[in-house]
mmCIF file of the N, C-alpha and C atoms, coordinates in Angstrom:
data_MODEL
# 
_entry.id   MODEL 
# 
loop_
_atom_site.group_PDB 
_atom_site.id 
_atom_site.type_symbol 
_atom_site.label_atom_id 
_atom_site.label_alt_id 
_atom_site.label_comp_id 
_atom_site.label_asym_id 
_atom_site.label_entity_id 
_atom_site.label_seq_id 
_atom_site.pdbx_PDB_ins_code 
_atom_site.Cartn_x 
_atom_site.Cartn_y 
_atom_site.Cartn_z 
_atom_site.occupancy 
_atom_site.B_iso_or_equiv 
_atom_site.pdbx_formal_charge 
_atom_site.auth_seq_id 
_atom_site.auth_comp_id 
_atom_site.auth_asym_id 
_atom_site.auth_atom_id 
_atom_site.pdbx_PDB_model_num 
ATOM 1   N N  . MET A 1 1  ? 25.372 -24.861 9.351   1.00 0.00 ? 1  MET A N  1 
ATOM 2   C CA . MET A 1 1  ? 26.414 -24.479 9.995   1.00 0.00 ? 1  MET A CA 1 
ATOM 3   C C  . MET A 1 1  ? 26.809 -25.546 11.131  1.00 0.00 ? 1  MET A C  1 
ATOM 4   N N  . ASP A 1 2  ? 25.875 -26.091 11.635  1.00 0.00 ? 2  ASP A N  1 
ATOM 5   C CA . ASP A 1 2  ? 26.241 -27.203 12.751  1.00 0.00 ? 2  ASP A CA 1 
ATOM 6   C C  . ASP A 1 2  ? 26.927 -28.340 12.105  1.00 0.00 ? 2  ASP A C  1 
ATOM 7   N N  . SER A 1 3  ? 26.522 -28.749 10.860  1.00 0.00 ? 3  SER A N  1 
ATOM 8   C CA . SER A 1 3  ? 27.278 -29.739 10.281  1.00 0.00 ? 3  SER A CA 1 
ATOM 9   C C  . SER A 1 3  ? 28.768 -29.532 10.018  1.00 0.00 ? 3  SER A C  1 
ATOM 10  N N  . ILE A 1 4  ? 29.088 -28.183 9.533   1.00 0.00 ? 4  ILE A N  1 
ATOM 11  C CA . ILE A 1 4  ? 30.418 -27.847 9.297   1.00 0.00 ? 4  ILE A CA 1 
ATOM 12  C C  . ILE A 1 4  ? 31.210 -27.819 10.607  1.00 0.00 ? 4  ILE A C  1 
ATOM 13  N N  . LYS A 1 5  ? 30.493 -27.334 11.850  1.00 0.00 ? 5  LYS A N  1 
ATOM 14  C CA . LYS A 1 5  ? 31.291 -27.395 13.086  1.00 0.00 ? 5  LYS A CA 1 
ATOM 15  C C  . LYS A 1 5  ? 31.391 -28.708 13.535  1.00 0.00 ? 5  LYS A C  1 
ATOM 16  N N  . THR A 1 6  ? 30.511 -29.697 13.260  1.00 0.00 ? 6  THR A N  1 
ATOM 17  C CA . THR A 1 6  ? 30.807 -30.956 13.634  1.00 0.00 ? 6  THR A CA 1 
ATOM 18  C C  . THR A 1 6  ? 31.845 -31.781 12.918  1.00 0.00 ? 6  THR A C  1 
ATOM 19  N N  . SER A 1 7  ? 31.819 -31.448 11.551  1.00 0.00 ? 7  SER A N  1 
ATOM 20  C CA . SER A 1 7  ? 32.876 -31.960 10.708  1.00 0.00 ? 7  SER A CA 1 
ATOM 21  C C  . SER A 1 7  ? 34.365 -31.512 11.048  1.00 0.00 ? 7  SER A C  1 
ATOM 22  N N  . CYS A 1 8  ? 34.457 -30.240 11.410  1.00 0.00 ? 8  CYS A N  1 
ATOM 23  C CA . CYS A 1 8  ? 35.758 -29.759 11.712  1.00 0.00 ? 8  CYS A CA 1 
ATOM 24  C C  . CYS A 1 8  ? 36.203 -30.316 13.138  1.00 0.00 ? 8  CYS A C  1 
ATOM 25  N N  . LEU A 1 9  ? 35.315 -30.368 14.125  1.00 0.00 ? 9  LEU A N  1 
ATOM 26  C CA . LEU A 1 9  ? 35.405 -31.011 15.446  1.00 0.00 ? 9  LEU A CA 1 
ATOM 27  C C  . LEU A 1 9  ? 35.983 -32.463 15.262  1.00 0.00 ? 9  LEU A C  1 
ATOM 28  N N  . ALA A 1 10 ? 35.243 -33.173 14.424  1.00 0.00 ? 10 ALA A N  1 
ATOM 29  C CA . ALA A 1 10 ? 35.667 -34.588 14.112  1.00 0.00 ? 10 ALA A CA 1 
ATOM 30  C C  . ALA A 1 10 ? 37.059 -34.710 13.513  1.00 0.00 ? 10 ALA A C  1 
ATOM 31  N N  . PHE A 1 11 ? 37.374 -33.884 12.708  1.00 0.00 ? 11 PHE A N  1 
ATOM 32  C CA . PHE A 1 11 ? 38.688 -33.762 12.055  1.00 0.00 ? 11 PHE A CA 1 
ATOM 33  C C  . PHE A 1 11 ? 39.713 -33.417 13.065  1.00 0.00 ? 11 PHE A C  1 
ATOM 34  N N  . LYS A 1 12 ? 39.428 -32.512 13.916  1.00 0.00 ? 12 LYS A N  1 
ATOM 35  C CA . LYS A 1 12 ? 40.466 -32.099 14.867  1.00 0.00 ? 12 LYS A CA 1 
ATOM 36  C C  . LYS A 1 12 ? 40.679 -33.160 15.872  1.00 0.00 ? 12 LYS A C  1 
ATOM 37  N N  . ARG A 1 13 ? 39.562 -33.839 16.196  1.00 0.00 ? 13 ARG A N  1 
ATOM 38  C CA . ARG A 1 13 ? 39.876 -34.897 17.325  1.00 0.00 ? 13 ARG A CA 1 
ATOM 39  C C  . ARG A 1 13 ? 40.556 -36.185 16.688  1.00 0.00 ? 13 ARG A C  1 
ATOM 40  N N  . ASN A 1 14 ? 40.396 -36.466 15.488  1.00 0.00 ? 14 ASN A N  1 
ATOM 41  C CA . ASN A 1 14 ? 40.907 -37.622 14.748  1.00 0.00 ? 14 ASN A CA 1 
ATOM 42  C C  . ASN A 1 14 ? 41.932 -37.146 13.651  1.00 0.00 ? 14 ASN A C  1 
ATOM 43  N N  . ILE A 1 15 ? 42.827 -36.305 13.874  1.00 0.00 ? 15 ILE A N  1 
ATOM 44  C CA . ILE A 1 15 ? 43.679 -35.873 12.838  1.00 0.00 ? 15 ILE A CA 1 
ATOM 45  C C  . ILE A 1 15 ? 44.814 -36.860 12.461  1.00 0.00 ? 15 ILE A C  1 
ATOM 46  N N  . ILE A 1 16 ? 45.324 -37.508 13.344  1.00 0.00 ? 16 ILE A N  1 
ATOM 47  C CA . ILE A 1 16 ? 46.394 -38.430 13.090  1.00 0.00 ? 16 ILE A CA 1 
ATOM 48  C C  . ILE A 1 16 ? 45.814 -39.756 12.339  1.00 0.00 ? 16 ILE A C  1 
ATOM 49  N N  . PRO A 1 17 ? 44.652 -40.184 12.705  1.00 0.00 ? 17 PRO A N  1 
ATOM 50  C CA . PRO A 1 17 ? 43.987 -41.277 11.988  1.00 0.00 ? 17 PRO A CA 1 
ATOM 51  C C  . PRO A 1 17 ? 43.488 -40.860 10.619  1.00 0.00 ? 17 PRO A C  1 
ATOM 52  N N  . PHE A 1 18 ? 43.112 -39.703 10.382  1.00 0.00 ? 18 PHE A N  1 
ATOM 53  C CA . PHE A 1 18 ? 42.837 -39.341 9.084   1.00 0.00 ? 18 PHE A CA 1 
ATOM 54  C C  . PHE A 1 18 ? 43.910 -39.296 8.033   1.00 0.00 ? 18 PHE A C  1 
ATOM 55  N N  . PHE A 1 19 ? 45.123 -38.709 8.550   1.00 0.00 ? 19 PHE A N  1 
ATOM 56  C CA . PHE A 1 19 ? 46.275 -38.709 7.776   1.00 0.00 ? 19 PHE A CA 1 
ATOM 57  C C  . PHE A 1 19 ? 46.832 -40.054 7.547   1.00 0.00 ? 19 PHE A C  1 
ATOM 58  N N  . VAL A 1 20 ? 46.807 -40.994 8.563   1.00 0.00 ? 20 VAL A N  1 
ATOM 59  C CA . VAL A 1 20 ? 47.300 -42.423 8.344   1.00 0.00 ? 20 VAL A CA 1 
ATOM 60  C C  . VAL A 1 20 ? 46.263 -43.001 7.292   1.00 0.00 ? 20 VAL A C  1 
ATOM 61  N N  . PHE A 1 21 ? 45.032 -42.787 7.358   1.00 0.00 ? 21 PHE A N  1 
ATOM 62  C CA . PHE A 1 21 ? 44.007 -43.405 6.345   1.00 0.00 ? 21 PHE A CA 1 
ATOM 63  C C  . PHE A 1 21 ? 44.458 -42.918 4.951   1.00 0.00 ? 21 PHE A C  1 
ATOM 64  N N  . PHE A 1 22 ? 44.504 -41.639 4.777   1.00 0.00 ? 22 PHE A N  1 
ATOM 65  C CA . PHE A 1 22 ? 44.758 -40.974 3.515   1.00 0.00 ? 22 PHE A CA 1 
ATOM 66  C C  . PHE A 1 22 ? 46.055 -41.427 2.907   1.00 0.00 ? 22 PHE A C  1 
ATOM 67  N N  . ILE A 1 23 ? 47.089 -41.673 3.781   1.00 0.00 ? 23 ILE A N  1 
ATOM 68  C CA . ILE A 1 23 ? 48.473 -42.243 3.380   1.00 0.00 ? 23 ILE A CA 1 
ATOM 69  C C  . ILE A 1 23 ? 48.291 -43.419 2.888   1.00 0.00 ? 23 ILE A C  1 
ATOM 70  N N  . ILE A 1 24 ? 47.566 -44.406 3.553   1.00 0.00 ? 24 ILE A N  1 
ATOM 71  C CA . ILE A 1 24 ? 47.392 -45.775 3.191   1.00 0.00 ? 24 ILE A CA 1 
ATOM 72  C C  . ILE A 1 24 ? 46.544 -46.080 1.885   1.00 0.00 ? 24 ILE A C  1 
ATOM 73  N N  . ILE A 1 25 ? 45.522 -45.218 1.829   1.00 0.00 ? 25 ILE A N  1 
ATOM 74  C CA . ILE A 1 25 ? 44.763 -45.341 0.610   1.00 0.00 ? 25 ILE A CA 1 
ATOM 75  C C  . ILE A 1 25 ? 45.461 -44.681 -0.555  1.00 0.00 ? 25 ILE A C  1 
ATOM 76  N N  . GLY A 1 26 ? 46.405 -43.728 -0.353  1.00 0.00 ? 26 GLY A N  1 
ATOM 77  C CA . GLY A 1 26 ? 47.090 -43.241 -1.594  1.00 0.00 ? 26 GLY A CA 1 
ATOM 78  C C  . GLY A 1 26 ? 48.277 -44.267 -1.917  1.00 0.00 ? 26 GLY A C  1 
ATOM 79  N N  . LEU A 1 27 ? 48.955 -44.814 -0.995  1.00 0.00 ? 27 LEU A N  1 
ATOM 80  C CA . LEU A 1 27 ? 49.828 -45.919 -1.257  1.00 0.00 ? 27 LEU A CA 1 
ATOM 81  C C  . LEU A 1 27 ? 49.372 -47.160 -1.925  1.00 0.00 ? 27 LEU A C  1 
ATOM 82  N N  . VAL A 1 28 ? 48.063 -47.513 -1.465  1.00 0.00 ? 28 VAL A N  1 
ATOM 83  C CA . VAL A 1 28 ? 47.407 -48.574 -2.108  1.00 0.00 ? 28 VAL A CA 1 
ATOM 84  C C  . VAL A 1 28 ? 47.034 -48.312 -3.569  1.00 0.00 ? 28 VAL A C  1 
ATOM 85  N N  . SER A 1 29 ? 46.566 -47.140 -3.847  1.00 0.00 ? 29 SER A N  1 
ATOM 86  C CA . SER A 1 29 ? 46.184 -46.611 -5.094  1.00 0.00 ? 29 SER A CA 1 
ATOM 87  C C  . SER A 1 29 ? 47.393 -46.678 -5.988  1.00 0.00 ? 29 SER A C  1 
ATOM 88  N N  . ILE A 1 30 ? 48.514 -46.198 -5.605  1.00 0.00 ? 30 ILE A N  1 
ATOM 89  C CA . ILE A 1 30 ? 49.819 -46.082 -6.588  1.00 0.00 ? 30 ILE A CA 1 
ATOM 90  C C  . ILE A 1 30 ? 50.281 -47.383 -6.639  1.00 0.00 ? 30 ILE A C  1 
ATOM 91  N N  . ALA A 1 31 ? 50.261 -48.392 -5.713  1.00 0.00 ? 31 ALA A N  1 
ATOM 92  C CA . ALA A 1 31 ? 50.767 -49.678 -5.719  1.00 0.00 ? 31 ALA A CA 1 
ATOM 93  C C  . ALA A 1 31 ? 50.088 -50.516 -6.824  1.00 0.00 ? 31 ALA A C  1 
ATOM 94  N N  . SER A 1 32 ? 48.771 -50.261 -6.807  1.00 0.00 ? 32 SER A N  1 
ATOM 95  C CA . SER A 1 32 ? 47.937 -51.132 -7.686  1.00 0.00 ? 32 SER A CA 1 
ATOM 96  C C  . SER A 1 32 ? 47.917 -50.723 -9.093  1.00 0.00 ? 32 SER A C  1 
ATOM 97  N N  . ILE A 1 33 ? 48.471 -49.570 -9.460  1.00 0.00 ? 33 ILE A N  1 
ATOM 98  C CA . ILE A 1 33 ? 48.469 -49.103 -10.927 1.00 0.00 ? 33 ILE A CA 1 
ATOM 99  C C  . ILE A 1 33 ? 49.285 -50.046 -11.755 1.00 0.00 ? 33 ILE A C  1 
ATOM 100 N N  . PRO A 1 34 ? 50.514 -50.474 -11.337 1.00 0.00 ? 34 PRO A N  1 
ATOM 101 C CA . PRO A 1 34 ? 51.320 -51.149 -12.340 1.00 0.00 ? 34 PRO A CA 1 
ATOM 102 C C  . PRO A 1 34 ? 50.671 -52.613 -12.751 1.00 0.00 ? 34 PRO A C  1 
ATOM 103 N N  . LEU A 1 35 ? 49.941 -53.235 -11.961 1.00 0.00 ? 35 LEU A N  1 
ATOM 104 C CA . LEU A 1 35 ? 49.367 -54.492 -12.285 1.00 0.00 ? 35 LEU A CA 1 
ATOM 105 C C  . LEU A 1 35 ? 48.018 -54.351 -12.963 1.00 0.00 ? 35 LEU A C  1 
ATOM 106 N N  . TYR A 1 36 ? 47.439 -53.165 -13.021 1.00 0.00 ? 36 TYR A N  1 
ATOM 107 C CA . TYR A 1 36 ? 46.004 -52.815 -13.480 1.00 0.00 ? 36 TYR A CA 1 
ATOM 108 C C  . TYR A 1 36 ? 44.980 -53.496 -12.574 1.00 0.00 ? 36 TYR A C  1 
ATOM 109 N N  . PHE A 1 37 ? 45.546 -54.087 -11.431 1.00 0.00 ? 37 PHE A N  1 
ATOM 110 C CA . PHE A 1 37 ? 44.383 -54.713 -10.637 1.00 0.00 ? 37 PHE A CA 1 
ATOM 111 C C  . PHE A 1 37 ? 43.650 -53.761 -9.936  1.00 0.00 ? 37 PHE A C  1 
ATOM 112 N N  . GLY A 1 38 ? 44.300 -52.592 -9.646  1.00 0.00 ? 38 GLY A N  1 
ATOM 113 C CA . GLY A 1 38 ? 43.542 -51.600 -8.921  1.00 0.00 ? 38 GLY A CA 1 
ATOM 114 C C  . GLY A 1 38 ? 42.214 -50.912 -9.682  1.00 0.00 ? 38 GLY A C  1 
ATOM 115 N N  . PHE A 1 39 ? 42.152 -51.048 -10.922 1.00 0.00 ? 39 PHE A N  1 
ATOM 116 C CA . PHE A 1 39 ? 41.091 -50.700 -11.590 1.00 0.00 ? 39 PHE A CA 1 
ATOM 117 C C  . PHE A 1 39 ? 39.848 -51.500 -11.484 1.00 0.00 ? 39 PHE A C  1 
ATOM 118 N N  . ILE A 1 40 ? 40.086 -52.691 -11.128 1.00 0.00 ? 40 ILE A N  1 
ATOM 119 C CA . ILE A 1 40 ? 38.884 -53.622 -10.797 1.00 0.00 ? 40 ILE A CA 1 
ATOM 120 C C  . ILE A 1 40 ? 38.637 -53.572 -9.359  1.00 0.00 ? 40 ILE A C  1 
ATOM 121 N N  . LEU A 1 41 ? 39.544 -53.500 -8.448  1.00 0.00 ? 41 LEU A N  1 
ATOM 122 C CA . LEU A 1 41 ? 39.311 -53.607 -7.075  1.00 0.00 ? 41 LEU A CA 1 
ATOM 123 C C  . LEU A 1 41 ? 39.047 -52.366 -6.229  1.00 0.00 ? 41 LEU A C  1 
ATOM 124 N N  . MET A 1 42 ? 39.726 -51.227 -6.665  1.00 0.00 ? 42 MET A N  1 
ATOM 125 C CA . MET A 1 42 ? 39.668 -49.844 -5.883  1.00 0.00 ? 42 MET A CA 1 
ATOM 126 C C  . MET A 1 42 ? 38.225 -49.267 -6.043  1.00 0.00 ? 42 MET A C  1 
ATOM 127 N N  . PRO A 1 43 ? 37.493 -49.439 -6.916  1.00 0.00 ? 43 PRO A N  1 
ATOM 128 C CA . PRO A 1 43 ? 36.097 -48.905 -6.852  1.00 0.00 ? 43 PRO A CA 1 
ATOM 129 C C  . PRO A 1 43 ? 35.275 -49.632 -5.865  1.00 0.00 ? 43 PRO A C  1 
ATOM 130 N N  . MET A 1 44 ? 35.600 -50.910 -5.526  1.00 0.00 ? 44 MET A N  1 
ATOM 131 C CA . MET A 1 44 ? 34.942 -51.473 -4.324  1.00 0.00 ? 44 MET A CA 1 
ATOM 132 C C  . MET A 1 44 ? 35.412 -51.117 -2.863  1.00 0.00 ? 44 MET A C  1 
ATOM 133 N N  . ILE A 1 45 ? 36.674 -50.870 -2.888  1.00 0.00 ? 45 ILE A N  1 
ATOM 134 C CA . ILE A 1 45 ? 37.475 -50.598 -1.575  1.00 0.00 ? 45 ILE A CA 1 
ATOM 135 C C  . ILE A 1 45 ? 37.216 -49.259 -1.256  1.00 0.00 ? 45 ILE A C  1 
ATOM 136 N N  . PHE A 1 46 ? 37.506 -48.284 -2.027  1.00 0.00 ? 46 PHE A N  1 
ATOM 137 C CA . PHE A 1 46 ? 37.288 -46.753 -1.565  1.00 0.00 ? 46 PHE A CA 1 
ATOM 138 C C  . PHE A 1 46 ? 35.775 -46.576 -0.880  1.00 0.00 ? 46 PHE A C  1 
ATOM 139 N N  . PRO A 1 47 ? 34.650 -46.891 -1.440  1.00 0.00 ? 47 PRO A N  1 
ATOM 140 C CA . PRO A 1 47 ? 33.488 -46.623 -0.793  1.00 0.00 ? 47 PRO A CA 1 
ATOM 141 C C  . PRO A 1 47 ? 33.261 -47.267 0.626   1.00 0.00 ? 47 PRO A C  1 
ATOM 142 N N  . ALA A 1 48 ? 33.881 -48.551 0.591   1.00 0.00 ? 48 ALA A N  1 
ATOM 143 C CA . ALA A 1 48 ? 33.711 -49.348 1.944   1.00 0.00 ? 48 ALA A CA 1 
ATOM 144 C C  . ALA A 1 48 ? 34.490 -48.727 2.954   1.00 0.00 ? 48 ALA A C  1 
ATOM 145 N N  . SER A 1 49 ? 35.719 -48.212 2.582   1.00 0.00 ? 49 SER A N  1 
ATOM 146 C CA . SER A 1 49 ? 36.804 -47.690 3.468   1.00 0.00 ? 49 SER A CA 1 
ATOM 147 C C  . SER A 1 49 ? 36.209 -46.295 3.962   1.00 0.00 ? 49 SER A C  1 
ATOM 148 N N  . TYR A 1 50 ? 35.585 -45.430 3.092   1.00 0.00 ? 50 TYR A N  1 
ATOM 149 C CA . TYR A 1 50 ? 35.091 -44.264 3.511   1.00 0.00 ? 50 TYR A CA 1 
ATOM 150 C C  . TYR A 1 50 ? 33.881 -44.343 4.420   1.00 0.00 ? 50 TYR A C  1 
ATOM 151 N N  . TYR A 1 51 ? 32.974 -45.399 4.104   1.00 0.00 ? 51 TYR A N  1 
ATOM 152 C CA . TYR A 1 51 ? 31.792 -45.695 5.032   1.00 0.00 ? 51 TYR A CA 1 
ATOM 153 C C  . TYR A 1 51 ? 32.259 -46.104 6.428   1.00 0.00 ? 51 TYR A C  1 
ATOM 154 N N  . THR A 1 52 ? 33.160 -47.105 6.449   1.00 0.00 ? 52 THR A N  1 
ATOM 155 C CA . THR A 1 52 ? 33.558 -47.497 7.802   1.00 0.00 ? 52 THR A CA 1 
ATOM 156 C C  . THR A 1 52 ? 34.108 -46.308 8.521   1.00 0.00 ? 52 THR A C  1 
ATOM 157 N N  . THR A 1 53 ? 35.144 -45.592 7.957   1.00 0.00 ? 53 THR A N  1 
ATOM 158 C CA . THR A 1 53 ? 35.683 -44.284 8.621   1.00 0.00 ? 53 THR A CA 1 
ATOM 159 C C  . THR A 1 53 ? 34.549 -43.518 9.185   1.00 0.00 ? 53 THR A C  1 
ATOM 160 N N  . TYR A 1 54 ? 33.694 -43.189 8.370   1.00 0.00 ? 54 TYR A N  1 
ATOM 161 C CA . TYR A 1 54 ? 32.379 -42.459 8.791   1.00 0.00 ? 54 TYR A CA 1 
ATOM 162 C C  . TYR A 1 54 ? 31.762 -42.974 9.982   1.00 0.00 ? 54 TYR A C  1 
ATOM 163 N N  . ARG A 1 55 ? 31.362 -44.187 9.930   1.00 0.00 ? 55 ARG A N  1 
ATOM 164 C CA . ARG A 1 55 ? 30.724 -45.032 11.016  1.00 0.00 ? 55 ARG A CA 1 
ATOM 165 C C  . ARG A 1 55 ? 31.518 -44.846 12.269  1.00 0.00 ? 55 ARG A C  1 
ATOM 166 N N  . VAL A 1 56 ? 32.801 -45.022 12.182  1.00 0.00 ? 56 VAL A N  1 
ATOM 167 C CA . VAL A 1 56 ? 33.672 -44.956 13.480  1.00 0.00 ? 56 VAL A CA 1 
ATOM 168 C C  . VAL A 1 56 ? 33.689 -43.645 14.039  1.00 0.00 ? 56 VAL A C  1 
ATOM 169 N N  . VAL A 1 57 ? 33.881 -42.620 13.256  1.00 0.00 ? 57 VAL A N  1 
ATOM 170 C CA . VAL A 1 57 ? 34.046 -41.286 13.726  1.00 0.00 ? 57 VAL A CA 1 
ATOM 171 C C  . VAL A 1 57 ? 32.658 -40.627 14.275  1.00 0.00 ? 57 VAL A C  1 
ATOM 172 N N  . PHE A 1 58 ? 31.667 -40.883 13.636  1.00 0.00 ? 58 PHE A N  1 
ATOM 173 C CA . PHE A 1 58 ? 30.470 -40.126 13.893  1.00 0.00 ? 58 PHE A CA 1 
ATOM 174 C C  . PHE A 1 58 ? 29.374 -40.912 14.762  1.00 0.00 ? 58 PHE A C  1 
ATOM 175 N N  . PHE A 1 59 ? 29.470 -42.313 14.831  1.00 0.00 ? 59 PHE A N  1 
ATOM 176 C CA . PHE A 1 59 ? 28.570 -43.098 15.506  1.00 0.00 ? 59 PHE A CA 1 
ATOM 177 C C  . PHE A 1 59 ? 29.332 -43.935 16.721  1.00 0.00 ? 59 PHE A C  1 
ATOM 178 N N  . GLU A 1 60 ? 28.348 -43.959 17.860  1.00 0.00 ? 60 GLU A N  1 
ATOM 179 C CA . GLU A 1 60 ? 28.903 -44.606 18.936  1.00 0.00 ? 60 GLU A CA 1 
ATOM 180 C C  . GLU A 1 60 ? 28.703 -46.089 18.734  1.00 0.00 ? 60 GLU A C  1 
ATOM 181 N N  . GLU A 1 61 ? 29.833 -46.919 19.075  1.00 0.00 ? 61 GLU A N  1 
ATOM 182 C CA . GLU A 1 61 ? 29.602 -48.280 18.863  1.00 0.00 ? 61 GLU A CA 1 
ATOM 183 C C  . GLU A 1 61 ? 29.212 -48.931 20.236  1.00 0.00 ? 61 GLU A C  1 
ATOM 184 N N  . SER A 1 62 ? 28.965 -50.173 20.186  1.00 0.00 ? 62 SER A N  1 
ATOM 185 C CA . SER A 1 62 ? 28.452 -50.831 21.465  1.00 0.00 ? 62 SER A CA 1 
ATOM 186 C C  . SER A 1 62 ? 29.564 -50.916 22.541  1.00 0.00 ? 62 SER A C  1 
ATOM 187 N N  . ASN A 1 63 ? 30.857 -50.834 22.317  1.00 0.00 ? 63 ASN A N  1 
ATOM 188 C CA . ASN A 1 63 ? 31.835 -50.882 23.288  1.00 0.00 ? 63 ASN A CA 1 
ATOM 189 C C  . ASN A 1 63 ? 32.227 -49.453 23.628  1.00 0.00 ? 63 ASN A C  1 
ATOM 190 N N  . ASN A 1 64 ? 31.734 -48.364 23.144  1.00 0.00 ? 64 ASN A N  1 
ATOM 191 C CA . ASN A 1 64 ? 31.885 -47.102 23.572  1.00 0.00 ? 64 ASN A CA 1 
ATOM 192 C C  . ASN A 1 64 ? 33.293 -46.584 23.432  1.00 0.00 ? 64 ASN A C  1 
ATOM 193 N N  . THR A 1 65 ? 33.991 -47.111 22.261  1.00 0.00 ? 65 THR A N  1 
ATOM 194 C CA . THR A 1 65 ? 35.420 -46.643 21.994  1.00 0.00 ? 65 THR A CA 1 
ATOM 195 C C  . THR A 1 65 ? 35.289 -45.485 21.154  1.00 0.00 ? 65 THR A C  1 
ATOM 196 N N  . SER A 1 66 ? 34.403 -45.253 20.313  1.00 0.00 ? 66 SER A N  1 
ATOM 197 C CA . SER A 1 66 ? 34.457 -44.084 19.350  1.00 0.00 ? 66 SER A CA 1 
ATOM 198 C C  . SER A 1 66 ? 33.366 -43.018 19.960  1.00 0.00 ? 66 SER A C  1 
ATOM 199 N N  . MET A 1 67 ? 33.620 -41.942 19.416  1.00 0.00 ? 67 MET A N  1 
ATOM 200 C CA . MET A 1 67 ? 32.786 -40.744 19.948  1.00 0.00 ? 67 MET A CA 1 
ATOM 201 C C  . MET A 1 67 ? 31.481 -40.460 19.426  1.00 0.00 ? 67 MET A C  1 
ATOM 202 N N  . SER A 1 68 ? 30.379 -40.179 20.051  1.00 0.00 ? 68 SER A N  1 
ATOM 203 C CA . SER A 1 68 ? 29.219 -39.876 19.348  1.00 0.00 ? 68 SER A CA 1 
ATOM 204 C C  . SER A 1 68 ? 28.971 -38.280 19.334  1.00 0.00 ? 68 SER A C  1 
ATOM 205 N N  . PHE A 1 69 ? 28.915 -37.777 18.303  1.00 0.00 ? 69 PHE A N  1 
ATOM 206 C CA . PHE A 1 69 ? 28.642 -36.253 18.208  1.00 0.00 ? 69 PHE A CA 1 
ATOM 207 C C  . PHE A 1 69 ? 27.052 -35.924 18.265  1.00 0.00 ? 69 PHE A C  1 
ATOM 208 N N  . GLN A 1 70 ? 26.229 -36.953 18.280  1.00 0.00 ? 70 GLN A N  1 
ATOM 209 C CA . GLN A 1 70 ? 24.739 -36.615 18.449  1.00 0.00 ? 70 GLN A CA 1 
ATOM 210 C C  . GLN A 1 70 ? 24.484 -36.057 19.721  1.00 0.00 ? 70 GLN A C  1 
ATOM 211 N N  . ASP A 1 71 ? 25.168 -36.596 20.748  1.00 0.00 ? 71 ASP A N  1 
ATOM 212 C CA . ASP A 1 71 ? 24.746 -36.136 22.101  1.00 0.00 ? 71 ASP A CA 1 
ATOM 213 C C  . ASP A 1 71 ? 25.506 -34.721 22.509  1.00 0.00 ? 71 ASP A C  1 
ATOM 214 N N  . ASN A 1 72 ? 26.495 -34.313 21.684  1.00 0.00 ? 72 ASN A N  1 
ATOM 215 C CA . ASN A 1 72 ? 27.165 -33.291 22.228  1.00 0.00 ? 72 ASN A CA 1 
ATOM 216 C C  . ASN A 1 72 ? 26.731 -31.851 21.612  1.00 0.00 ? 72 ASN A C  1 
ATOM 217 N N  . ASN A 1 73 ? 25.752 -31.933 20.675  1.00 0.00 ? 73 ASN A N  1 
ATOM 218 C CA . ASN A 1 73 ? 25.098 -30.717 20.096  1.00 0.00 ? 73 ASN A CA 1 
ATOM 219 C C  . ASN A 1 73 ? 24.015 -30.183 21.025  1.00 0.00 ? 73 ASN A C  1 
ATOM 220 N N  . PRO A 1 74 ? 24.013 -29.006 21.396  1.00 0.00 ? 74 PRO A N  1 
ATOM 221 C CA . PRO A 1 74 ? 22.896 -28.302 22.220  1.00 0.00 ? 74 PRO A CA 1 
ATOM 222 C C  . PRO A 1 74 ? 21.642 -28.393 21.440  1.00 0.00 ? 74 PRO A C  1 
# 
């Protein structure tokens, strides 16, 4: 239950960046279809982009610009 609460809180705090991320990923996917280049490149880009998004949202960086949810749970 704690993980669901943390996930919902992260989405609520970052709703605009999440929508921008999914719009950009969708546009890149659609744009790569006509050239068939996406079938080679997209399987590498998707996991990397999801991982970086996860790191930025859930882990604190050295410059303290992102939020850390580890310290907020009682």
